[in-house]
Each structure stands twice: as structure tokens, then as C-alpha cells.
N, C-alpha and C positions, 0 to 999 in steps of 0.2 A: 864490476869491480867495487863500486861504491857499497853494494850490499855486503860484500866480504869484509871490507874495511870497517863498516859500521858494526857488524856483528862482532868482529874481533875486538873492536874498541870497547864495546859494552861488556864483553867477557873479561877483558883486561882490567876494566874499572872495578869489577867485582874481585878480581885477584888482588888489586892494590888495596881494596878495602879489607880483604881477608888478611893481608900482611899487616895492615894497621891494627886490626883487632888482635892479632897474635902477638904484636910487640907492645901494645898499650903504652906508647911513649910518654904520655903525660901522667899516667897513673890515675886518670880520672875515673875509670870504670872499675868496679869491684870484680871479683871472679864471677859472681852471679850475673853481673851486668855484661861482662864479656861473653858469657854463654848466650845471653839473650841477643846480643848483636849478631851472632852467627846465623840467626834465623832471618836476618835481613837479606843475606846473600841469595838464598833461593827465591825470595820474592822479587828481587831486582833482576835476577837471571830470567825469571818467568816474564817479567814486564818487557825486558829487552827482546826476548824471543817473540813475545806477543806483538809488539810494535813492528818488528821486522817482518813477521809473517803477514800482518795486515798490509804493510807497505808492498810486499812482493805481490800480493793479490790485488793491488791497486785500490784498496779501501781507504787509503789516506791520500787525499788530494790537496792537502794544505800543510802548513807548518806542523810538525809532530807535536810541538808543545801545545799549540792551540787544540789539536786533536785530543791530546792527553787530558786537557782541562775539562773537556766535554764528555769524555769516554768514561762510562761507569766502572769498567774493569780497572782502568788506570787510576781512578780516584780511590777505589777500594785498596789497591796496592799501596798508594800513597798514604792512605790513612793507616794501614797496617804498619808500614815502615815508620811513620811518625809515632805511633803508639809504642812500638818496640824501642825507638830511641828514647822516648820519655821514660819508659819503664826501666831501661838499662841505666839511665842516668840517676834514677831515684833509688836504686838498690845499693 
């Protein structure tokens, strides 16, 4: 049951982020910046799926945040998301 709730929470967070991008409530991002923000959603969906698959296979025996800080794939996704945020804000 925890796996189902965790996966659905991760997907729902991406949905909420997509709604934020589509409304752009503060007008902070330009049209080009909004388009770049859309590329963050697949990266986060991949990361959520990746973490839950590893968890299901019992590869994560500790706090997921501690695991993510040491995991190369998680760090690459974090760097990608960070670069996309910076790029979207600068356009």
C-alpha cells in the first residue's frame, strides 16, 4: 500500500508542477522559459520511478534522501533539473 501511495504522490506532484507551468501565476517566466520548464517533468517522473523501482527491489536500505545524495543517477537528474530552472529563469 505504501508503494502505491508513494508512486501516486510522485506523479501527482508532477501534475501540480504542470499546472503551475501552464498558469504561470506570477508572470516570472517568459514563453521560452515556460517551454524549458516542461522538460523538468519527464526528468522528475523518471527519478520517481527509478527510486520506487530500486526500493521495490530492496536496493535502498536507508533514507531515500541519503541514498539520492550518493546515487549518481539521482545527482545527474538533480543537476539537469537545476540547469533547466536556471536556464528558464534567465530567458
